C-alpha positions in Angstrom: 51.5 -6.3 -40.6 49.4 -4.7 -37.9 48.7 -6.1 -34.5 45.2 -5.8 -33.1 45.7 -4.4 -29.6 42.0 -4.5 -28.6 41.3 -6.9 -25.8 38.7 -9.6 -26.4 35.2 -8.8 -25.1 34.7 -9.6 -21.4 32.0 -12.1 -20.8 29.5 -11.0 -18.2 28.7 -13.6 -15.5 25.2 -15.2 -15.8 22.5 -14.3 -13.2 21.6 -11.1 -11.5 24.2 -8.4 -10.8 25.8 -8.9 -7.3 24.5 -5.6 -5.9 20.9 -6.3 -7.0 21.1 -9.8 -5.5 22.4 -8.3 -2.2 19.6 -5.7 -2.1 17.0 -8.4 -2.6 18.6 -10.5 0.2 18.3 -7.5 2.5 14.7 -6.9 1.7 13.8 -10.5 2.1 15.7 -10.7 5.4 13.8 -7.6 6.6 10.5 -9.2 5.7 11.4 -12.4 7.6 12.3 -10.4 10.7 9.1 -8.3 10.5 7.0 -11.5 10.3 8.8 -12.9 13.4 8.8 -9.7 15.5 8.1 -6.0 15.8 9.9 -3.3 13.8 10.9 -1.5 17.0 12.9 -4.5 18.1 14.7 -5.1 14.8 18.1 -3.6 14.4 20.3 -2.8 11.4 22.8 -5.4 12.7 20.1 -8.1 12.8 19.1 -7.3 9.2 22.7 -7.3 8.0 23.4 -10.6 9.8 20.4 -12.4 8.4 21.0 -11.1 4.9 24.7 -12.1 5.1 26.0 -8.6 4.3 27.8 -5.9 6.2 26.1 -2.9 7.7 28.0 -0.7 5.2 26.1 -2.5 2.5 22.8 -1.5 4.1 23.8 2.1 4.4 24.8 2.1 0.7 21.1 2.2 -0.2 19.2 3.3 3.0 19.8 5.9 5.7 18.3 3.7 8.5 16.3 0.6 9.2 13.0 2.4 8.9 13.6 3.1 5.2 14.7 -0.5 4.7 11.5 -1.8 6.3 9.4 0.5 4.1 11.1 -0.7 0.9 10.7 -4.3 2.0 7.0 -3.6 2.7 6.5 -1.9 -0.7 8.3 -4.8 -2.5 5.7 -7.2 -1.1 2.8 -5.0 -2.2 1.4 -5.4 -5.7 2.5 -2.7 -8.1 -0.9 -2.6 -9.6 -3.9 -1.4 -7.5 -7.1 -2.9 -8.9 -9.8 -0.4 -9.5 -13.2 -2.1 -9.8 -15.5 -1.0 -12.6 -18.9 -2.8 -12.3 -21.0 0.0 -13.7 -22.1 1.1 -10.2 -20.1 3.5 -8.1 -21.7 2.1 -4.9 -20.7 -1.5 -5.9 -17.2 -0.3 -6.9 -16.6 1.4 -3.6 -18.0 -1.6 -1.7 -15.5 -3.9 -3.5 -12.6 -1.4 -2.9 -13.6 -1.0 0.8 -13.7 -4.8 1.3 -10.2 -5.1 -0.2 -8.9 -2.3 2.0 -10.4 -3.7 5.2 -8.9 -7.1 4.4 -5.5 -5.5 3.8 -5.4 -3.3 6.9 -6.5 -6.3 9.1 -3.7 -8.5 7.6 -0.1 -8.9 8.6 0.9 -6.4 6.0 -1.5 -3.9 7.5 0.0 -4.4 10.9 3.5 -3.8 9.4 2.2 -0.5 7.9 0.9 0.5 11.3 4.3 0.0 12.8 6.0 1.9 10.0 3.6 4.9 10.6 4.3 4.8 14.4 8.1 4.5 14.1 8.2 7.1 11.3 7.0 10.0 13.5 9.6 12.7 13.4 11.3 11.5 10.2 10.0 13.9 7.6 11.8 12.2 4.7 10.3 8.9 5.5 6.8 10.3 6.0 7.0 12.0 2.6 8.0 8.7 1.0 5.1 6.9 2.8 2.7 9.6 1.6 3.8 9.6 -2.0 4.6 5.9 -2.5 1.7 4.3 -0.7 -1.1 6.5 0.6 -1.4 8.9 -2.4 -1.3 5.9 -4.8 -4.2 4.3 -3.1 -6.0 7.6 -2.8 -5.8 8.2 -6.5 -7.1 4.7 -7.2 -10.4 5.4 -5.4 -10.5 8.9 -6.8 -10.9 7.2 -10.2 -14.0 5.5 -9.0 -15.4 8.9 -7.7 -14.7 10.8 -11.0 -16.3 8.0 -13.0 -19.4 8.0 -10.8 -19.9 11.8 -11.2 -19.5 11.4 -15.0 -22.2 8.8 -15.3 -24.5 10.5 -12.8 -24.6 8.1 -9.9 -22.6 10.4 -7.6 -23.6 14.0 -6.8 -21.5 16.5 -8.6 -21.9 19.2 -5.9 -19.9 17.3 -3.3 -16.1 18.0 -3.0 -14.3 14.8 -4.0 -11.6 15.0 -1.4 -14.1 15.5 1.4 -16.2 12.7 0.0 -13.3 10.3 0.0 -12.5 11.3 3.6 -16.1 10.6 4.5 -15.9 7.1 3.0 -12.4 6.1 4.2 -12.2 8.1 7.5 -13.9 5.4 9.6 -11.6 2.8 8.1 -8.4 4.8 8.9 -9.7 5.5 12.4 -10.2 1.8 13.2 -6.8 1.0 11.6 -4.9 3.6 13.6 -6.8 2.8 16.8 -5.9 -0.9 16.5 -9.5 -2.0 16.0 -8.6 -4.6 13.5 -11.4 -7.0 14.6 -14.0 -4.5 13.2 -12.6 -4.6 9.7 -14.5 -7.2 7.7 -16.9 -7.5 4.8 -20.0 -6.9 6.9 -18.7 -3.7 8.2 -17.8 -2.6 4.7 -21.4 -3.2 3.6 -22.7 -1.1 6.5 -20.3 1.8 5.9 -20.8 2.1 2.2 -24.5 1.7 2.5 -24.7 4.6 5.0 -22.4 6.9 3.1 -24.2 6.4 -0.2 -27.5 7.5 1.2 -25.9 10.9 1.4 -23.7 11.1 -1.7 -25.9 9.5 -4.3 -28.3 11.7 -6.2 -31.6 12.0 -4.3 -33.7 10.9 -7.3 -31.7 7.8 -7.9 -33.3 4.7 -6.4 -31.1 2.3 -4.5 -30.8 -1.0 -6.4 -31.5 -4.1 -4.5 -28.7 -5.9 -6.2 -26.0 -3.4 -5.2 -24.6 -5.5 -2.3 -22.3 -8.3 -3.2 -22.6 -11.7 -1.7 -19.8 -12.3 0.8 
């Protein structure tokens, strides 16, 4: 007679793993603190205390509070960036610009401004910001540009990167200069209208129904 020495299977507890739950608590606590105050005034101790964890738990995943705040910010952002496709590049850029202005003028945009300011001198953080957020949004609007060139409502002789700088440069200047009050649908209409007089083919008439009702 043989005896089975194998232990019975261990039942896993229901719910999320403890580490994942703790990480989510930390991100939510950081978001709550950002909504109530400024990033500069938030400490790792405050985050740990609000999340109900130790500072050692924070440093298990992040090198400092700046990286925690950025992950919390990204967790709140939608994973999918909507790329309009209305059949008109001008209309597509107008919709994208309106969405961008609304974002940068929102509480999330103000958090982003603080992240950029506090991240000066932290090359690792700046690289993460560039790759995880800015490049992602840049590639979304580049899709609109490439599509416009293919169907002939954008000039093919204009460098795409410089063209996108031309479109989004004024927005980023206002964002970084703190001129949030000038970010609205009316300003988006004016900006896209002026830019498209230069990047649309000369022979292409400007349709009267391009602008979208606010």
